[in-house]
C-alpha positions in Angstrom: -10.0 -12.2 -18.1 -12.7 -10.4 -16.2 -12.2 -8.3 -13.1 -12.8 -10.1 -9.9 -15.7 -9.5 -7.5 -15.2 -8.6 -3.9 -14.3 -11.5 -1.7 -14.3 -12.3 2.0 -10.7 -11.1 2.5 -10.0 -8.9 5.6 -10.9 -5.2 5.3 -8.4 -2.4 5.4 -10.5 0.0 7.4 -13.5 -0.3 9.8 -15.4 2.5 11.4 -18.3 2.7 13.7 -21.3 4.8 12.8 -23.7 4.6 15.8 -24.1 0.9 16.5 -23.3 -0.3 13.0 -19.8 -1.2 11.9 -18.8 -0.1 8.5 -16.1 -2.0 6.6 -14.4 -0.6 3.5 -12.5 -2.8 1.0 -10.4 -1.2 -1.8 -9.9 -3.1 -5.1 -7.3 -1.3 -7.2 -8.2 -1.3 -11.0 -5.8 -1.3 -13.9 -2.1 -1.3 -13.2 -2.4 0.0 -9.7 -1.7 -1.2 -6.2 -2.8 -0.2 -2.7 0.1 0.6 -0.4 0.4 1.4 3.3 3.1 3.9 4.1 5.6 2.6 6.6 6.3 5.2 9.3 9.9 5.8 10.0 11.1 6.6 13.5 12.1 10.2 14.1 15.6 9.2 15.1 18.8 9.9 13.2 21.4 7.1 12.5 23.4 8.5 15.5 20.4 8.3 17.8 19.2 11.9 18.0 15.5 12.4 18.1 14.1 14.8 15.5 10.9 17.0 15.7 7.8 15.5 14.2 8.0 15.5 10.4 11.6 16.8 10.2 12.9 13.5 8.7 10.1 13.2 6.2 10.7 16.8 5.0 14.3 15.8 3.9 13.2 12.6 2.1 12.6 12.4 -1.6 11.1 8.9 -1.5 9.2 6.7 1.1 8.9 3.0 1.8 5.5 1.3 1.6 4.0 -2.2 1.9 1.8 -3.4 -0.9 -1.5 -4.6 0.8 -3.7 -5.1 -2.3 -3.1 -5.5 -6.0 -5.2 -5.2 -9.1 -6.3 -8.7 -10.2 -8.5 -10.4 -12.6 -10.4 -13.7 -12.7 -9.4 -16.1 -15.4 -12.6 -17.3 -17.0 -11.0 -20.7 -18.1 -9.5 -21.7 -14.7 -11.5 -19.5 -12.3 -8.2 -18.5 -10.7 -7.4 -15.0 -9.5 -4.4 -13.5 -11.3 -2.3 -10.5 -10.2 -2.4 -8.2 -13.2 -0.3 -5.4 -11.6 3.0 -7.2 -11.8 3.9 -6.2 -8.2 3.8 -9.0 -5.6 1.3 -8.7 -2.8 3.0 -8.1 0.5 6.2 -6.7 -1.0 8.0 -3.6 0.2 8.4 -0.9 -2.4 10.1 2.5 -2.7 7.9 5.3 -4.1 8.4 9.0 -4.6 7.1 11.0 -1.6 4.4 12.9 -3.6 3.1 10.1 -5.7 -0.3 8.3 -5.5 -3.8 9.1 -4.5 -4.4 9.3 -0.8 -7.4 7.2 0.5 -9.7 9.7 2.3 -10.4 7.7 5.4 -6.8 6.6 6.2 -3.8 8.9 5.7 -1.4 5.9 5.5 -3.1 4.4 2.5 -2.3 5.4 -1.1 -3.3 4.0 -4.5 -0.2 4.0 -6.7 0.2 3.2 -10.4 2.8 0.5 -10.9 4.9 2.7 -13.3 5.5 5.1 -10.4 7.1 2.4 -8.1 10.8 3.0 -8.1 12.0 -0.3 -6.7 11.1 -3.4 -4.8 12.9 -3.4 -1.4 14.3 -6.6 0.3 14.7 -6.3 4.0 17.4 -8.4 5.4 18.1 -8.8 9.1 21.8 -8.8 10.0 22.7 -10.5 13.3 
């Protein structure tokens, strides 16, 4: 298997520099995934509003969505294969201090798959 080349998938960040629009696309390598941290509301279970960052200071782990995975192109079938082992689009639980922050977006982190604590299934109860 060989590493895939950039495709025409949507970008994760776009910025304007004068009249030009700059698009950045992140392709994790090895056993890594790109996650977007899910922001939690600053409200307690009983409905009290907390100061900015107070809830995060108490947490040991955070919830994130996997938005890109490491993949390779199978030379025999020309199909793209997820080599990270973590499903694209899944919700994961990671330690608060883990991963490498992406410089242009504070919500994005590149995380090694061995640092992912759990896959999270969100079920709506009605």
